[in-house]
N, C-alpha and C positions, 0 to 999 in steps of 0.2 A: 764472434770473439766467444773463444770459452771461459767457463770462471777460472779454469787455471791461468788462462793467459792473461784475464783481468786481475788475478791476485798476484801472477810475475811483475805487469807493469806498476801495479801499487807498490810493490818491494821495491822496485827500482826506482821510483819517482821520490823526490826529494818532499820532506814535509810540508803540506799546506802553511800557509801564516797565518789561518784562522780554525779554531777548532770547532767551527760551527757547523750545525746537523744540514742534512738535506733540505729541511723545510725553510731553513734561514737561507740558506745558500742561493734557493730558489727565487728566494724574495728579494735578496739581494740583485740578481742576475736580471728579472724584473723590472725593478727599482733604476739596477744603470741603464739598461736600455730605455726606458719610459724617459729618463730625464735627457738622453741623448735626442731620441725624437723630439722631445718637447722644444729641447734649446733649438734644433735646427728648424722645424716645422712652424711653430709660436712663434719662438722670439728672433728668429732669421741669424742664430749666432752661427760662426762658421764653423763647420765640422770638427775642425781640429781643437777648437775651444771645448765643443760639446764633447768629443768623445774623451777629453783630457776630464772635464768635468764628472762626464758619467763613470769614470774608471775608479776616481775617488769616491763618490756617491756608491759605487760596488762594493769599495774594499772596506766602508766605512759601515754600511750594514750589515755588511758577511761577517762585520767584528774583528776586521784586520788592523793591527797597529798602523797607526796614520803613517809613520816612516819607512813601513814594510812596504804598504800599498803604495807609496811613493817611488820606492824602489823598483818595485816590481812594473810600473808604469814606464819609468825610465830605463829601464834595463830592455823591457820589450822594446820601446821605440828605439833605440841604439842598435838592437840586434836588428829589427826589421830594416831599417834605413842603412845600415851596414850590407845586408844581406840584397836588396832589391834597388838602394838609391841609385847606385852609378848606371845599374841597367836602366833605368829610368831617364838618367841624364844623357846617357848614349842616346836611346830612342828620342829622347826629344832633337838632340843634334841632327839626328841623321832625317827626321820628319823636317827640320828645319831647313836643312841641305836641298833634300828633295823640292820643296815648297819654292823656295828662294831662286834654285836655278834654272826654273822652269821644267825640270825633270817630272813633276807630276803633270804638268800641262801635255809634255811630249807623250807620256802614258796614255792620258786621255782623248788626246784626238788622233793619237794611232789607233786606238780601238774602235773610238768612232766611226772612224774612216771604213773601218772593216765592216762596220756592221749598219745595219738599217731595216725599218718595219719592224716584224716582228722580234726581231733580233735583240731588238734596242735594250729591252728589259732584263736582258740577261747580259750585254755588255755593261749596264750600269751596274750591275752585282759585281763583274770581274773587275771595272774599275774602281768601285768602292771598296771591295777586299784587299787589292793589292796596294792601293794608295793609302788606305786605312792601316797597312800592316804596321808601319812605325810610327803611328799618329795616334794623338790622344782623339777621343770623340768629337768634342768641341771643335779642335782644328779641323779633323776630318772634314764636319759640317761645314764650317767655313772657306773650305778649301773648294768643296765639291757643289756647292749651291750654285754658284755662278754656270758651272756645266749642266746641272739639271735644269736651271731655267732657260738656258740656251737650247739645249736639245729639244725641250718640253715647245717653246716656243716656235723654234726652226721647223720640227718636225710635225707641228700640229697635234702634239700628244697631249692627252690629259696628265696633268702635273703628278698624278697619282701612281700613274703608270710608269712613270720614270723615276719620280721620287722614292717610292717604298723599295723598290729594289737597292736603290745607292744606300738609302737608311739601312736597311738590313744588311748589308755587308760590312758597313761600319759598325754594326752594332755588334755582330756576330764574332769582327775581330778582338773588340772591345771585352766581351764577356768570357770567350773561350781560350784566346790564342794568346800566349806569350810574344813578344816582350812589353805587352799593357801591364798596368802596374796591377790591378787585379788580381790576373791569373798568375802574376809573381808572387805577389803576397800570400795567395793561397798556395801556391806550390812550396814557398819557405814554411810556411805554418805546419802542412801536412807532412814536409820532408818526403815529396814527391819527386820523381826524377823529371827533369825540365823536356828531355827528349821524346820521352814517353806519351808523356802529358802533350807535348806539341804535335806528335803524330796523330795519336786517340785525338786531340781537337779538330786537326782539319779532318778526320773522317767523321766526325759528329757535326762538325760545321756546315759541310757541304749540303748534306740534304735538307738540313736546317732552315739554310738561307736560300734554298730553291723553295720551299713550300711556304715561307714566311715573305719573302722577294717577290720576285715573278707571276708566281702562281697566285699568291692573295693580293697584289697590285690589281689583277683583273677585276676581282671582287670589291677593292677599295676603289676603283676608278668609277665603277658604277655607282656606288654609296655617294662618293665626294667626289663630284665631275668638275672640278675647277681646273682652269686653264692657269698656267704660270702667271703671275701677278704681275701687274703693269710697273716697273720699279728698275731704278737704273742698277744694272748688273755691275758688280765691280770689277774693278780692272784685273787682269790676271798678271800673275807676276812675270809672264815670260813677254809678255808686250813690251816691256820695259829694255828685252836684252836684244841684242843684236844677233846671238847664237843661243843653243840650248842642245842639252844632250841629247844624243840619240837615243832611241826605243831600248834596242838591245842593251846598251849600258845601263842605262836607269832600271831596266829591270832586273838585270844581274845583280845592280847594286843592293837593291830593294831585297830580293831573296837570297844574298847569301848569308844572313846569318839564319834563316830557316833551314837552308841547304846543308851547312855546318852542323846544327842541332840537330838535323834528321840523321845525319851521317854518324854522327857520335851514337846516337839510337841505335842505331842498324849494325855498328860494329861492334856496341857492348852486347847484342844479341848474338851475333854470330861467332864472336870470338869468346867473350865470356870468361876472359883469363885477366885479371889487373897486372900480371906481372910481362905480359905480351906488350912489346914495343909499340906496335901498331894501333893496340887499345890503348896504350898511353899517350900518344899523339894524339890521336882523336878525341879521348876525354879533357885534352889541355885546348885545342883548337873548336873543338864541338861546343867548351864550357861557354854560358851566355855571355860572362863579360868579354872572351876573345873574339866570339862572335859578332857581337855588337860594335866591339872596339874595331876588329877589322872591316865591317862594314863602313864604320865613320870614317878610317881611314881611306878605304878603299874610294868612298863616294868623293872624298874632298878633290881626288883628282878625276874621276867618271862624271861626276855633276860639277863641280866648282871650276874645274878647270876649261869644260867646254864650253860653259856660261861667261869665261874671260874673267872672272873672280880673281882678284888681286888677294896677296897675302894678307894685307888689311880688311880684305871684305870677307875673306873667311873666318878671320878672327872675329869679326862682326858678326857672321852669322851664326859660329859657336856662341858667342853671348848671349845673343838674342834668341837664339834656339832653349837656351840654358832658362833664362829669365822666367818664364811663364809657368814652368813647374814647381816654384817654390810652395805653391799651397799645396799642389800635389802630394809633394814630397811630405808635408807636413802632415796632412789627412792619413796618408798610408802610415806613416810613422805612429802615428796616433792611435790608428788602429792597431798595431801592433803593440803598443801599450795596451790598450783595453784589453785584446787577446791575450797578454802575459799577467794580468792581473787576473782575467777568470783561470788561467791555468794555476796560478799561484794559490788562488782562496779555495782551491780543490775543488770548480765547477766542472772541468775535464773530468776528474775521477767521479764524480757525482753523475754526470750523464754515463758514464760506462756503466756505474753501479744498476742506474735505474733503466737502462737500453739493454742489458745485457740478456735481460728475458724475455725481450721484446720480437715479436715475429716482424717488425718494420725492417726494411734495407737501410743500412747505412748509409747508402748512396741518397736515397728518397728522404730519410731525414734531414740529410744536407740541403738539401735542394729544398724542402720544406722549410727550415729555418733561414735559409738565404731569401727566400719570397716573402716572408713574415717582415724579415728588416727591411727590405728592399720596398714595401708597400708603405711602410710606416716611416722611412727615413729619406726616399726618392732617391738614394744615391747606391747607384751599383757599388763602388767602390767599398763603401762603408759595410754593406750586406756583405759584400765580399770578404774583408779582413774579419767583421766579428762572428760571421758564420764560420770563416776557417778556425778562429782560434775555441769556439765552443767543440765542433768535431776533430779538432786536431787526435786528440787521444784514440778515436776510433782507430786510425789509421794505423796504430802501433806496431801492429801485428799482421797488416795486410800486404798482399805481395805488391810488387812494384806496377804492375797494371790497374790493380784496384784502388790504390793510393790516388794513381793519375785521375780515373775515374771520381774519386770522391772530388777532387780539386774541377773537375769540368761539372759536375752536379753542384757544386757551389757558383760556378761561374753563371751555369744555366740561370738558378733559380734567382741571381742578382739581377736578370735582366725582365724580370715579370714586371707587366703592366705599370708601365711609366706614366705617372699622372700630374695632378698639379704641384707637387712637392718636390717636383724633379726639374733642374734646369734644362736639361735635354728636351721635356716635353713644351716648354717656350719657346726654345729656340726654333723647332719645327714649326711650332704655330706660328711666329713671327714671320720667319724666311719663307714661309709658304702662302703666308695671308689667310691663315684658316681661324676658325672660330674654336671654343673650347670644344663644343661638341663634336664637329669636325675631325680634330685632331685625337680625341679619344679614339672616334671610329676608324681612324687609321693610322697613326704612329703608337698609340697605347694598344691597340690591337696587335697591330704588326707584333710588337715586342713581346707581348703574351705568347703568341703562335711560336716564336722564336724560342721562348724559355720552356714551353710545354715540349716541343717537339725534341730540343735540344735534352731535354732533361728525359724523356723516355726512351730516345736512343743509348743514353749512359745506362739508364737503368737495365736496356735489353742486355746491353754489351755486359753489365756486370755479371749477369747471371749465365752469358754462353761463355766468356773468355776465363 
């Protein structure tokens, strides 16, 4: 970013709500993040409350009037929920339809029937990536754990040889690929193009998940050679159903929003004329709201009807899909409030002023910031929304491609080294029957490899595109 572009950005931006200098703002940012980290890790306070309190502490130390700090927080919360809240809700509904109708089981059973021997870890990556596309990470784990345990037991595989690829597939979707909450919030904060981010995210995700999944699982299975634990395997959704959707219909439904969003991105590149009717049509059908809404409506027929769902059952499924996301929505919204408080206090401009003479890449800076917050808070979503707020001003004069890569750098950093302050760490430990050391040598290291490889690929792409 040139000095001229920074000055133009400063002239266009609204005046900050505080007159604090760089030193005071820097202290305010560190104090705000420290409060968030302390409340989440030490006092086990919900991330929504922690982000809210941290935002107010940031504003107070920066010298902002309390009423203006509150306005900044609530404005950011409202705009974030308005921007991505509906998308998160639609993704949750689609995921619940997929799980309850037996569509997820159909995908799993069909792929496993075609795979065996050395191909099994690769099949697990494929299963987790497809099934995990519309699902939140924790829900994906619960859904896939029975499959992982059954495959490991029946095929006499090391649990890590099967489990690590499945976890890698879920995690890469969570960190890099919309419509997951983290990437959506980062896209909204950075004002990146969703279709381009999705396309580049898939490009980065494929080699990253191969290295962190099937390849690393060979090493992990030697380090931690444990069988599937003797425990009761939960009943699958389709065990209670007389029928379930076909493989083709299920796969088409899951991939429909991705296809529509990628088609929009492709048409935008090929035609590049906002007045063109074709481009205008694809701009509508390829928007994330319409793409996900279309998938949900189609899913009611392709997933719900074959499973024999009545209208009441469909309504119940939609309601149950929405209930678990309240906490996620609040965390994402509060993250947006924290981001807006950072911006309104002038922190974004401070970062521009300080970093304009640095030789460090904006992409690398975004990755590093996300890594630090991830290590401190344990939450990939908190790391993503906080880092996005800090580096969003850097994207002001970036190209469409580079702003998308900035989002992916943040997402990659947010996956770095899951440890004891991350709920996902304990989920993996308990489901797989591991001790803390074994979980670190497998799950935590897998997350780190995924983060570093994806971050490196994003950095390389930023240099050559």
